[in-house]
NURODO-261544 format. One record per residue (C-alpha): chain; residue in one letter; x, y, z. Coordinates in pm, whole numbers, plus 50000, padded with zeros to 5 digits. Example, Ala and Ser with C-alpha at 12.3 -4.5 7.8 and 13.67 -1.06 7.14 Angstrom:
BEGIN
node cadena = A&residuo = A&xx = 51230&yy = 49550&zz = 50780
node cadena = A&residuo = S&xx = 51367&yy = 49894&zz = 50714
// end
This chain:
BEGIN
node cadena = A&residuo = X&xx = 13531&yy = 69086&zz = 80623
node cadena = A&residuo = X&xx = 13863&yy = 69259&zz = 80672
node cadena = A&residuo = X&xx = 14094&yy = 69267&zz = 80973
node cadena = A&residuo = X&xx = 14337&yy = 69553&zz = 81027
node cadena = A&residuo = X&xx = 14638&yy = 69539&zz = 81259
node cadena = A&residuo = X&xx = 14813&yy = 69856&zz = 81369
node cadena = A&residuo = X&xx = 15160&yy = 69832&zz = 81525
node cadena = A&residuo = X&xx = 15287&yy = 70119&zz = 81740
node cadena = A&residuo = X&xx = 15514&yy = 70180&zz = 82039
node cadena = A&residuo = X&xx = 15340&yy = 70212&zz = 82375
node cadena = A&residuo = X&xx = 15519&yy = 70538&zz = 82448
node cadena = A&residuo = X&xx = 15373&yy = 70719&zz = 82144
node cadena = A&residuo = X&xx = 15121&yy = 70991&zz = 82223
node cadena = A&residuo = X&xx = 14851&yy = 71186&zz = 82041
node cadena = A&residuo = X&xx = 14835&yy = 71522&zz = 82215
node cadena = A&residuo = X&xx = 14846&yy = 71432&zz = 82583
node cadena = A&residuo = X&xx = 14680&yy = 71091&zz = 82539
node cadena = A&residuo = X&xx = 14855&yy = 70757&zz = 82477
node cadena = A&residuo = X&xx = 14827&yy = 70683&zz = 82104
node cadena = A&residuo = X&xx = 14684&yy = 70335&zz = 82156
node cadena = A&residuo = X&xx = 14401&yy = 70480&zz = 82368
node cadena = A&residuo = X&xx = 14333&yy = 70749&zz = 82107
node cadena = A&residuo = X&xx = 14316&yy = 70487&zz = 81830
node cadena = A&residuo = X&xx = 14083&yy = 70254&zz = 82022
node cadena = A&residuo = X&xx = 13854&yy = 70547&zz = 82110
node cadena = A&residuo = X&xx = 13862&yy = 70659&zz = 81745
node cadena = A&residuo = X&xx = 13760&yy = 70307&zz = 81636
node cadena = A&residuo = X&xx = 13476&yy = 70310&zz = 81890
node cadena = A&residuo = X&xx = 13349&yy = 70642&zz = 81750
node cadena = A&residuo = X&xx = 13368&yy = 70494&zz = 81400
node cadena = A&residuo = X&xx = 13146&yy = 70208&zz = 81526
node cadena = A&residuo = X&xx = 13365&yy = 69928&zz = 81396
node cadena = A&residuo = X&xx = 13249&yy = 69578&zz = 81485
node cadena = A&residuo = X&xx = 13524&yy = 69522&zz = 81743
node cadena = A&residuo = X&xx = 13877&yy = 69620&zz = 81842
node cadena = A&residuo = X&xx = 14142&yy = 69503&zz = 82089
node cadena = A&residuo = X&xx = 14481&yy = 69642&zz = 82191
node cadena = A&residuo = X&xx = 14753&yy = 69390&zz = 82279
node cadena = A&residuo = X&xx = 15071&yy = 69460&zz = 82477
node cadena = A&residuo = X&xx = 15376&yy = 69290&zz = 82332
node cadena = A&residuo = X&xx = 15620&yy = 69085&zz = 82538
node cadena = A&residuo = X&xx = 15912&yy = 69144&zz = 82304
node cadena = A&residuo = X&xx = 15951&yy = 69308&zz = 81966
node cadena = A&residuo = X&xx = 16126&yy = 69558&zz = 81743
node cadena = A&residuo = X&xx = 16031&yy = 69817&zz = 81486
node cadena = A&residuo = X&xx = 16180&yy = 69988&zz = 81185
node cadena = A&residuo = X&xx = 16489&yy = 70095&zz = 81382
node cadena = A&residuo = X&xx = 16560&yy = 69732&zz = 81474
node cadena = A&residuo = X&xx = 16599&yy = 69812&zz = 81844
node cadena = A&residuo = X&xx = 16495&yy = 69503&zz = 82038
node cadena = A&residuo = X&xx = 16251&yy = 69590&zz = 82316
node cadena = A&residuo = X&xx = 16214&yy = 69360&zz = 82616
node cadena = A&residuo = X&xx = 15988&yy = 69545&zz = 82858
node cadena = A&residuo = X&xx = 15951&yy = 69252&zz = 83097
node cadena = A&residuo = X&xx = 16326&yy = 69202&zz = 83146
node cadena = A&residuo = X&xx = 16475&yy = 69289&zz = 83483
node cadena = A&residuo = X&xx = 16598&yy = 69651&zz = 83491
node cadena = A&residuo = X&xx = 16443&yy = 69726&zz = 83150
node cadena = A&residuo = X&xx = 16301&yy = 70069&zz = 83080
node cadena = A&residuo = X&xx = 16181&yy = 69970&zz = 82732
node cadena = A&residuo = X&xx = 15823&yy = 70041&zz = 82642
node cadena = A&residuo = X&xx = 15639&yy = 69741&zz = 82502
node cadena = A&residuo = X&xx = 15516&yy = 69731&zz = 82144
node cadena = A&residuo = X&xx = 15138&yy = 69756&zz = 82102
node cadena = A&residuo = X&xx = 14919&yy = 69594&zz = 81838
node cadena = A&residuo = X&xx = 14565&yy = 69716&zz = 81787
node cadena = A&residuo = X&xx = 14347&yy = 69489&zz = 81579
node cadena = A&residuo = X&xx = 13997&yy = 69550&zz = 81452
node cadena = A&residuo = X&xx = 13754&yy = 69384&zz = 81217
node cadena = A&residuo = X&xx = 13451&yy = 69482&zz = 81013
node cadena = A&residuo = X&xx = 13318&yy = 69475&zz = 80660
node cadena = A&residuo = X&xx = 13589&yy = 69557&zz = 80405
node cadena = A&residuo = X&xx = 13448&yy = 69898&zz = 80302
node cadena = A&residuo = X&xx = 13412&yy = 70004&zz = 80666
node cadena = A&residuo = X&xx = 13771&yy = 69903&zz = 80754
node cadena = A&residuo = X&xx = 13919&yy = 70081&zz = 80452
node cadena = A&residuo = X&xx = 13716&yy = 70396&zz = 80520
node cadena = A&residuo = X&xx = 13814&yy = 70391&zz = 80889
node cadena = A&residuo = X&xx = 14183&yy = 70350&zz = 80806
node cadena = A&residuo = X&xx = 14164&yy = 70638&zz = 80559
node cadena = A&residuo = X&xx = 14010&yy = 70862&zz = 80826
node cadena = A&residuo = X&xx = 14258&yy = 70745&zz = 81089
node cadena = A&residuo = X&xx = 14554&yy = 70825&zz = 80862
node cadena = A&residuo = X&xx = 14431&yy = 71185&zz = 80841
node cadena = A&residuo = X&xx = 14489&yy = 71206&zz = 81217
node cadena = A&residuo = X&xx = 14775&yy = 70961&zz = 81286
node cadena = A&residuo = X&xx = 15075&yy = 70918&zz = 81058
node cadena = A&residuo = X&xx = 15293&yy = 70687&zz = 81269
node cadena = A&residuo = X&xx = 15260&yy = 70313&zz = 81302
node cadena = A&residuo = X&xx = 15253&yy = 70023&zz = 81061
node cadena = A&residuo = X&xx = 14922&yy = 69888&zz = 80932
node cadena = A&residuo = X&xx = 14843&yy = 69558&zz = 80763
node cadena = A&residuo = X&xx = 14508&yy = 69422&zz = 80649
node cadena = A&residuo = X&xx = 14397&yy = 69063&zz = 80601
node cadena = A&residuo = X&xx = 14077&yy = 68923&zz = 80457
node cadena = A&residuo = X&xx = 13904&yy = 68700&zz = 80712
node cadena = A&residuo = X&xx = 13593&yy = 68490&zz = 80740
node cadena = A&residuo = X&xx = 13353&yy = 68490&zz = 81030
node cadena = A&residuo = X&xx = 13339&yy = 68141&zz = 81178
node cadena = A&residuo = X&xx = 12989&yy = 68046&zz = 81279
node cadena = A&residuo = X&xx = 12866&yy = 67719&zz = 81421
// end
């Protein structure tokens, strides 16, 4: 199995829709095994601007991480199709094992 993590800023959009919502809906249409979007508490990106959205008087948008998992071929195909539609963000993949009792 393969896990993909996509890092974006919360304020990014795809058309008139928040990018993280577009990506999660795209993953749902691709029928991946599962996906979750996480809101970051603090972080920075390629411009090295520290974002602290929970600080008092902060107008920073939080970083978002979307993670999903499926069989390796499915994840790679899905990422290839996603990159045809979305060019921003940083993506990493990690091989994982399903833990079963």
